[in-house]
Every structure is written in C-alpha cells, then in structure tokens.
FIGU-357813 format. One record per residue (C-alpha): x, z, y; residue in one letter. Coordinates in Angstrom, 1 decimal, padded with zeros to 4 digits. Example, Ala and Ser with C-alpha at 12.3 -4.5 7.8 and 13.67 -1.06 7.14 Angstrom:
BEGIN
<site c1="012.3" c3="007.8" c2="-004.5" residuo="A"/>
<site c1="013.7" c3="007.1" c2="-001.1" residuo="S"/>
// end
This chain:
BEGIN
<site c1="-000.1" c3="000.0" c2="000.1" residuo="A"/>
<site c1="001.1" c3="-000.6" c2="003.6" residuo="T"/>
<site c1="001.8" c3="002.1" c2="006.1" residuo="E"/>
<site c1="-001.6" c3="001.1" c2="007.8" residuo="R"/>
<site c1="-003.7" c3="001.2" c2="004.5" residuo="E"/>
<site c1="-002.0" c3="004.9" c2="003.7" residuo="L"/>
<site c1="-002.9" c3="005.9" c2="007.2" residuo="M"/>
<site c1="-006.5" c3="004.7" c2="006.9" residuo="T"/>
<site c1="-006.8" c3="006.6" c2="003.8" residuo="T"/>
<site c1="-005.7" c3="009.6" c2="005.1" residuo="L"/>
<site c1="-007.9" c3="009.4" c2="008.3" residuo="I"/>
<site c1="-011.0" c3="008.3" c2="006.4" residuo="D"/>
<site c1="-010.8" c3="011.2" c2="004.1" residuo="D"/>
<site c1="-010.3" c3="013.7" c2="006.7" residuo="L"/>
<site c1="-012.1" c3="012.5" c2="009.8" residuo="K"/>
<site c1="-015.7" c3="013.7" c2="008.8" residuo="D"/>
<site c1="-014.5" c3="017.1" c2="007.4" residuo="D"/>
<site c1="-015.2" c3="019.7" c2="009.9" residuo="E"/>
<site c1="-012.5" c3="021.9" c2="008.8" residuo="R"/>
<site c1="-009.9" c3="019.4" c2="010.3" residuo="F"/>
<site c1="-009.1" c3="018.5" c2="013.9" residuo="I"/>
<site c1="-007.5" c3="015.0" c2="014.1" residuo="L"/>
<site c1="-005.4" c3="013.9" c2="017.3" residuo="Y"/>
<site c1="-005.0" c3="010.1" c2="018.3" residuo="G"/>
<site c1="-007.2" c3="007.1" c2="017.6" residuo="P"/>
<site c1="-008.9" c3="007.0" c2="014.4" residuo="Q"/>
<site c1="-009.5" c3="003.3" c2="014.0" residuo="D"/>
<site c1="-007.6" c3="000.2" c2="013.0" residuo="A"/>
<site c1="-005.8" c3="000.0" c2="016.4" residuo="E"/>
<site c1="-004.1" c3="003.5" c2="015.7" residuo="R"/>
<site c1="-000.3" c3="003.5" c2="015.8" residuo="Q"/>
<site c1="000.9" c3="004.0" c2="012.2" residuo="V"/>
<site c1="003.6" c3="006.4" c2="011.1" residuo="G"/>
<site c1="002.5" c3="009.7" c2="012.4" residuo="V"/>
<site c1="-000.7" c3="011.6" c2="011.7" residuo="F"/>
<site c1="-001.2" c3="014.8" c2="013.8" residuo="S"/>
<site c1="-003.9" c3="017.3" c2="012.9" residuo="F"/>
<site c1="-004.9" c3="021.1" c2="012.7" residuo="N"/>
<site c1="-006.9" c3="023.0" c2="010.2" residuo="I"/>
<site c1="-009.5" c3="025.3" c2="011.8" residuo="R"/>
<site c1="-008.4" c3="029.0" c2="011.3" residuo="G"/>
<site c1="-004.8" c3="028.3" c2="010.4" residuo="L"/>
<site c1="-001.7" c3="027.8" c2="012.5" residuo="T"/>
<site c1="000.2" c3="024.5" c2="012.0" residuo="P"/>
<site c1="003.1" c3="026.8" c2="010.6" residuo="H"/>
<site c1="000.7" c3="028.3" c2="008.1" residuo="E"/>
<site c1="-000.2" c3="024.8" c2="006.9" residuo="V"/>
<site c1="003.4" c3="023.6" c2="006.8" residuo="G"/>
<site c1="004.4" c3="026.7" c2="004.8" residuo="A"/>
<site c1="001.4" c3="026.2" c2="002.3" residuo="A"/>
<site c1="002.1" c3="022.7" c2="001.8" residuo="L"/>
<site c1="005.8" c3="023.3" c2="001.2" residuo="D"/>
<site c1="005.5" c3="026.2" c2="-001.1" residuo="S"/>
<site c1="002.3" c3="025.5" c2="-003.0" residuo="G"/>
<site c1="002.7" c3="021.6" c2="-003.3" residuo="Y"/>
<site c1="006.4" c3="020.6" c2="-002.4" residuo="D"/>
<site c1="005.0" c3="018.5" c2="000.5" residuo="I"/>
<site c1="007.1" c3="018.5" c2="003.8" residuo="A"/>
<site c1="005.6" c3="018.2" c2="007.0" residuo="I"/>
<site c1="006.5" c3="019.1" c2="010.8" residuo="R"/>
<site c1="004.7" c3="022.0" c2="012.4" residuo="A"/>
<site c1="004.7" c3="023.0" c2="016.1" residuo="G"/>
<site c1="005.0" c3="021.3" c2="019.5" residuo="L"/>
<site c1="007.1" c3="018.4" c2="018.6" residuo="H"/>
<site c1="008.9" c3="018.3" c2="021.9" residuo="C"/>
<site c1="006.0" c3="017.3" c2="023.8" residuo="A"/>
<site c1="004.2" c3="020.3" c2="025.2" residuo="P"/>
<site c1="002.3" c3="018.6" c2="028.1" residuo="Y"/>
<site c1="000.7" c3="016.3" c2="025.6" residuo="I"/>
<site c1="-000.3" c3="019.3" c2="023.6" residuo="H"/>
<site c1="-001.9" c3="020.9" c2="026.7" residuo="Q"/>
<site c1="-003.8" c3="017.7" c2="027.4" residuo="S"/>
<site c1="-005.4" c3="017.4" c2="024.0" residuo="V"/>
<site c1="-005.9" c3="021.1" c2="023.4" residuo="G"/>
<site c1="-003.4" c3="021.9" c2="020.7" residuo="S"/>
<site c1="-000.9" c3="023.8" c2="022.8" residuo="Y"/>
<site c1="-002.8" c3="027.2" c2="022.4" residuo="A"/>
<site c1="-002.9" c3="026.5" c2="018.8" residuo="L"/>
<site c1="000.9" c3="026.4" c2="018.4" residuo="G"/>
<site c1="001.0" c3="022.6" c2="018.3" residuo="G"/>
<site c1="-000.2" c3="020.3" c2="015.4" residuo="T"/>
<site c1="000.8" c3="019.8" c2="011.9" residuo="A"/>
<site c1="002.3" c3="016.4" c2="011.7" residuo="R"/>
<site c1="002.8" c3="014.0" c2="008.8" residuo="I"/>
<site c1="005.2" c3="011.1" c2="009.1" residuo="S"/>
<site c1="004.4" c3="008.0" c2="006.7" residuo="L"/>
<site c1="006.7" c3="005.3" c2="005.9" residuo="S"/>
<site c1="006.7" c3="002.2" c2="003.4" residuo="Y"/>
<site c1="008.4" c3="004.6" c2="000.9" residuo="F"/>
<site c1="005.2" c3="006.6" c2="000.6" residuo="N"/>
<site c1="002.6" c3="005.7" c2="-002.1" residuo="T"/>
<site c1="-001.0" c3="005.9" c2="-002.4" residuo="Q"/>
<site c1="-000.6" c3="008.7" c2="-005.0" residuo="A"/>
<site c1="001.4" c3="010.8" c2="-002.7" residuo="E"/>
<site c1="-001.3" c3="010.4" c2="000.1" residuo="I"/>
<site c1="-004.0" c3="011.2" c2="-002.2" residuo="E"/>
<site c1="-002.2" c3="014.3" c2="-003.5" residuo="A"/>
<site c1="-001.6" c3="015.4" c2="000.1" residuo="T"/>
<site c1="-005.4" c3="015.0" c2="000.9" residuo="I"/>
<site c1="-006.2" c3="017.2" c2="-002.0" residuo="R"/>
<site c1="-003.6" c3="019.7" c2="-001.1" residuo="A"/>
<site c1="-004.9" c3="019.8" c2="002.5" residuo="L"/>
<site c1="-008.5" c3="020.2" c2="001.4" residuo="K"/>
<site c1="-007.6" c3="023.1" c2="-000.8" residuo="T"/>
<site c1="-005.6" c3="024.7" c2="001.8" residuo="I"/>
<site c1="-008.5" c3="024.3" c2="004.2" residuo="A"/>
<site c1="-010.7" c3="026.2" c2="001.7" residuo="G"/>
// end
C-alpha cells in the first residue's frame, strides 16, 4: 500500500470514534507521512508509553517543536499530540495493528 492509502486507513478507522481527537485535514488532500492525534483522557506521553511497552510501537509524543501551532489547534494544554510517522516501509498489517492497539488503549 502507498503512504496515502495507509494514512487513509488510519484516518478512516479513527475519525468517527469520539475517543480520538485528530488534527489536520482528514480528506484526500491531506499531507501524508505524519498523523497527529490525542486520545481523550490520556496525555500524549501516556499513549506513547502504552504503545511502546504493550505493543512495541514507537511514536513521537509532545509539542514537536511547534508550540504556537499547538496553541492554535488546542493541543498545547494537553501536552501536545501523539504523532505517528508513516513511510513506504510501513505495511497495511502494521497500520491495522496500530489501529487495534490505539482502540484498546483508548478503552
């Protein structure tokens, strides 16, 4: 699958789930490669730690060197966002496993 297809899978599986806050465009025009989100009730660092320790999935958590953008989208007070970076090295199976892990962590 292409990066765009993987991103579409990720967004489509999470965008209607009220437990998740997604940042950025959620359509075909979105930039591929980076997916920023939060899980309601958890800090980005808690999400990152749970993915790392429970599922061996590494993500970036925090303010990602752009605090003013975080202030404008409302994620600054939450401690930033959890951010998944995709590349052509990722597979559909990895994205599906990540979605399952995120939904489990979200409760």
